[in-house]
C-alpha positions, 0 to 999 in steps of 0.5 A, spaced: 319 149 548 325 152 550 328 148 556 329 151 563 337 152 562 335 156 556 331 161 560 336 161 565 341 163 561 337 168 557 335 171 563 342 171 566 345 174 560 339 179 558 343 185 560 350 183 558 354 185 552 354 177 550 348 172 549 349 165 547 345 161 543 343 155 547 338 152 542 344 149 538 348 152 532 351 159 535 357 157 539 360 164 539 358 170 543 353 175 539 352 183 541 346 184 545 344 191 543 339 193 548 342 194 555 349 194 555 353 192 562 359 196 565 363 190 562 362 184 558 360 177 562 366 173 564 367 166 563 366 165 570 359 168 570 357 164 564 359 158 568 356 159 574 349 160 571 350 154 567 352 150 574 347 153 578 341 151 573 344 144 573 344 143 581 338 146 582 335 141 577 338 135 580 338 137 587 333 142 589 336 147 594 343 145 593 344 150 589 344 155 595 350 151 598 354 151 591 353 159 590 355 160 598 361 155 596 363 159 590 363 166 594 367 163 599 372 161 594 372 167 591 373 171 598 379 166 599 382 168 592 381 175 593 386 175 599 392 178 595 397 173 599 394 167 596 392 170 589 400 173 588 403 166 589 398 162 585 396 166 579 400 166 573 403 173 571 398 174 565 392 173 570 394 179 575 391 185 571 384 181 570 384 179 577 385 186 580 378 188 579 374 182 576 373 175 579 379 171 581 375 164 581 377 164 573 384 162 575 381 155 577 376 155 571 382 156 566 386 151 570 381 146 569 380 148 562 387 148 560 387 155 558 393 157 555 397 163 558 397 167 551 393 167 545 387 163 547 380 165 544 375 169 547 370 164 552 375 159 551 374 157 558 366 157 557 367 153 551 371 148 554 367 147 561 360 148 559 358 141 557 360 138 563 357 144 567 350 142 564 351 134 564 356 133 570 355 140 574 357 137 581 363 133 578 366 139 575 364 143 582 368 137 586 374 139 581 374 146 583 373 145 590 379 140 590 383 145 586 382 150 591 383 146 597 390 144 594 392 151 593 390 153 600 394 147 602 400 149 599 399 156 602 399 153 609 406 150 608 411 156 607 416 152 604 412 149 598 408 156 598 415 159 596 417 154 591 411 154 588 410 162 588 417 163 585 415 158 579 409 161 578 412 168 578 417 166 573 411 164 568 409 157 570 402 156 570 399 153 577 395 148 573 402 145 571 404 144 578 398 141 580 399 136 574 406 134 578 402 134 584 397 129 582 402 124 578 402 122 571 400 116 567 395 114 572 401 112 577 398 116 583 400 123 587 408 122 588 410 123 596 411 129 599 419 129 598 418 127 591 414 132 589 419 137 593 425 134 589 421 135 583 420 143 584 427 143 586 429 141 579 424 145 576 427 151 579 434 150 577 431 149 570 428 156 570 434 159 573 438 157 568 444 157 573 449 152 574 454 152 580 460 153 576 457 159 573 461 165 574 455 170 577 460 176 577 460 176 570 452 177 569 450 184 568 443 187 568 445 192 562 445 186 558 439 183 555 441 176 555 443 177 563 437 181 565 431 176 566 436 171 569 439 176 574 431 178 576 430 171 577 436 169 581 435 175 586 428 173 587 430 166 588 435 169 593 430 174 597 425 168 597 431 163 600 433 168 605 426 169 608 423 166 614 416 164 613 412 166 607 415 170 602 410 176 601 409 175 593 403 180 594 409 186 594 413 183 588 408 180 583 404 185 579 409 191 580 414 194 575 421 192 579 427 193 575 434 192 577 435 199 578 432 198 585 438 194 586 444 197 582 442 204 583 447 209 581 444 214 586 439 212 592 434 217 593 431 219 600 424 219 602 424 227 602 418 229 598 411 230 601 408 225 596 413 220 599 411 222 606 404 221 605 404 214 601 409 212 607 405 214 613 399 210 610 401 203 610 404 203 617 398 206 620 394 199 617 400 195 620 399 198 627 392 197 627 393 190 625 398 188 631 394 193 636 392 188 642 390 190 650 397 190 652 400 195 647 394 200 646 397 205 650 403 205 645 399 204 639 393 209 640 398 215 641 402 213 634 395 212 630 393 219 633 400 222 631 399 219 624 392 222 623 394 229 625 400 229 621 397 226 614 393 233 613 399 237 614 404 233 610 402 238 604 403 244 608 409 248 611 407 245 618 410 239 616 418 237 615 423 232 614 425 232 622 418 231 624 417 225 619 423 222 621 421 222 628 414 220 627 417 214 623 422 212 628 416 212 633 412 207 628 419 203 627 419 202 635 412 200 636 412 195 630 418 192 633 416 193 641 422 198 642 428 194 641 433 195 636 438 189 635 445 190 639 442 196 642 445 199 649 439 199 653 443 203 659 442 210 655 437 213 650 438 210 643 433 215 640 439 219 636 442 213 634 435 210 632 433 217 628 440 216 624 438 209 622 431 211 620 435 216 615 439 210 613 433 206 611 429 211 608 435 213 604 436 206 601 429 204 601 430 198 605 424 198 609 424 190 610 430 191 615 424 193 620 424 185 621 431 185 624 429 190 630 426 184 633 425 183 641 423 176 641 429 174 637 434 178 641 432 175 647 431 168 644 438 168 642 441 171 648 438 165 652 440 160 647 447 163 648 447 163 656 444 155 655 450 153 651 455 157 655 453 153 661 452 147 658 457 146 652 455 139 650 448 142 648 451 146 642 450 140 637 443 139 640 441 146 640 443 146 632 439 140 631 433 143 634 433 149 631 433 145 624 427 142 625 422 145 620 417 147 625 422 151 629 427 154 624 432 157 628 427 160 633 426 156 640 422 161 643 417 155 646 423 151 649 425 152 656 432 155 655 434 156 663 441 155 664 441 152 670 436 146 668 439 139 667 442 138 660 440 131 660 433 134 661 433 139 655 436 133 650 430 128 652 425 134 650 429 136 644 429 128 642 421 128 644 419 134 640 422 130 633 418 124 635 412 128 637 411 131 630 414 125 626 407 123 624 400 125 624 398 131 629 391 129 630 393 128 638 398 133 639 393 139 640 389 134 645 395 132 649 397 139 650 390 140 652 391 135 657 397 138 660 393 145 661 394 148 655 390 154 654 392 156 647 395 161 643 390 167 645 391 173 641 384 176 641 379 177 646 372 180 646 365 179 648 366 174 653 370 170 648 377 168 647 380 167 640 385 162 641 389 157 636 390 150 639 394 147 634 393 144 627 390 137 625 392 136 618 399 133 616 399 139 611 398 144 616 406 145 618 406 152 617 400 153 622 405 150 627 411 153 625 407 160 627 404 157 633 411 156 636 414 163 635 412 167 641 410 174 639 413 181 642 409 181 649 409 173 650 415 171 655 414 166 656 411 163 650 404 161 652 405 154 650 411 153 653 409 150 660 404 145 657 409 143 651 415 141 656 410 137 661 408 133 655 415 132 652 417 130 659 411 125 659 413 122 653 421 121 655 418 117 661 415 112 656 408 115 655 405 116 648 401 123 646 395 118 646 396 115 652 397 122 655 390 124 653 387 118 655 389 118 662 387 126 662 380 124 660 379 118 664 381 121 670 375 122 674 377 128 678 379 132 671 374 138 670 369 137 665 370 143 662 372 146 654 379 143 655 376 136 657 371 136 651 376 138 646 381 133 648 376 127 649 372 128 642 376 128 636 370 130 632 371 137 635 378 137 632 378 132 627 382 132 620 375 132 616 374 139 619 375 145 614 379 150 619 386 152 621 386 150 628 382 156 631 377 156 636 372 162 639 371 159 646 366 162 651 369 164 658 369 160 664 368 153 663 367 154 656 360 151 654 360 155 647 365 153 642 365 156 635 370 153 630 371 159 624 374 157 618 380 162 618 381 167 623 374 170 625 367 169 627 363 174 623 358 174 617 362 173 611 363 165 612 360 159 616 362 156 622 362 149 626 359 148 633 364 144 636 359 141 641 354 139 636 359 136 632 361 131 638 354 130 639 352 128 632 358 123 632 357 120 639 350 119 637 351 116 630 346 120 627 346 120 619 346 127 616 339 125 613 336 127 620 339 133 620 335 140 617 341 145 618 343 147 610 350 146 609 351 141 615 356 141 619 359 148 617 353 151 617 353 157 622 353 164 620 354 170 624 358 172 631 360 167 636 355 170 641 349 168 636 346 161 638 347 155 634 342 150 634 342 143 631 335 142 627 332 135 626 329 134 619 322 131 621 320 135 627 323 141 626 326 140 634 332 144 635 338 143 640 343 147 643 349 147 648 348 151 654 352 153 660 347 148 664 346 143 659 342 142 653 337 147 651 331 144 647 326 149 643 321 149 637 318 143 640 313 139 636 306 141 636 303 135 632 299 130 637 303 124 635 310 128 635 309 131 642 307 125 645 313 122 643 317 128 645 314 128 652 316 120 653 323 121 651 323 128 655 321 124 661 326 118 660 332 123 660 329 128 666 328 134 661 323 139 663 321 146 660 325 145 654 332 143 658 336 137 659 340 139 665 347 136 666 350 135 673 355 140 675 359 143 681 360 150 681 358 151 674 363 145 671 360 139 669 361 133 673 358 128 668 360 128 661 354 132 657 356 129 650 354 122 653 348 125 656 346 129 650 348 123 645 343 118 648 337 124 648 339 125 641 338 118 639 332 117 642 329 123 639 331 121 632 328 113 634 322 116 636 321 119 629 323 126 631 
């Protein structure tokens, strides 16, 4: 009798060009003439079918979770900024329209970048997928996590992206990170030193070489020049280099060594140029700049239909571009004279940018940078002795020249600034788990950058050591943030540390003080489960208004139907109660809640189906047991914990807890589970 695997593969491939012979012999694809698919099945599709069949047989029900993880990984790789830095150039044409998880599978299968036979990856991995599917899947998940880890560290991202752009397979780099000959993974500094060594080897340029002798018309020099110029652009880029705009495009050195630059004076160029800024304006639109952005979007929408007519000309295009550039940069041009009308000068600058094609120059029109540089100069002028301290602080990997989060008031005591600078290095010298908690203890509200439906989306700080890129972004003020929203809390924390308190001590003093309001800030500071290193997230939270007794922890930057989220209070509840996962019936726990942040999130108990959720006034209990013995057990627990009508109230004053709801809820949950519910 054919096996279940045979049936599953046959069914999965029945409409395709390709079928396998799972019964033995034929290892090569055969043409299926009956119902042709629009395109042949890929290695990834074939492996997915085998993998899910194995998982379904070994752990029934788990295949749904693996399929959801598969889709989540694919969505991550569909982000061009991740794909462009991780994918070997040979993958880019295939990755435009097909699946991108093939990159991870090809890496595990050691697929060569060229000359590989068809179905190399499937042939290499199918046996493990059939017999050790979960082990194979763990390798895929681990590789995906490593790539995301590198993505979150701009310095590693840039170096690895350069090597990949030059043809180095991501699998080779993964091998360096994991170590060789069983010696274990190298230290981060050793790994980065190895990347530097490999970069020097790829560039093939010695410090004593005469670079002026290289010429793009020489075949021998052409590729070397391309790599040197790419490396230069990466090295001078603050933050992540946008590989998505470089990789996969036909760049030539004529773009750099052009004999005659062409202006953007054709309607096709105007139409193309106006499309991208429209999306950029929508991306940066907030409640603070809507009055500026919405009219510009309306102007672009009005202009696009007329671009190909005589109603639209170069003068109108230049004026529209000027408005866009000013909006993107908050209306400031560096070193501009703000006492007079700068529009004529700006229009001239726009023409120059269009003529040279230097649209990246938009980055230099930065109001935040200008203001920060002026503040640093003023502080150094008042306290010349601080110049070395300022320079040292600017070199910190999380600040990189931008001190927008620091108090730069010239009238402050120089010793205070020096102490704060020293303590900043101490704060980030080790694990960052307690940093976000300590900031909350000093009144931190986070970096709030979106608010809707009575919820605020805020960044409170990353917890994993590898997430330095997130902290770097956090410490940089945005155009409408003056002062930086985290400045007061950070300065207060640094002052406490200068007085001899550690970050952990600051947290304990805050959470142990009886007068501390037990709102969302208290709970996040006290319970590490709500911000722990085990969470698959980026330091973002979606918090209900007021005391914030509903907190969603999204994986990335939104709570929506595309991925699953954590519930912060339920995480703390389960950990405090010490409940094992086998008592929980939420599929995929703990990152198991889909949908919008306003949707209810319930913890489901496996034996009884009882549901628990965090509410403004306490803990809500629903889907109460109907079986007589379970109902009696529930009623006894409810009486003990003063719960009635499906609700366990928490003592409050003015809507804020006066007793710890996690402690109360954990005691309730322990008794429910102990009673067989």
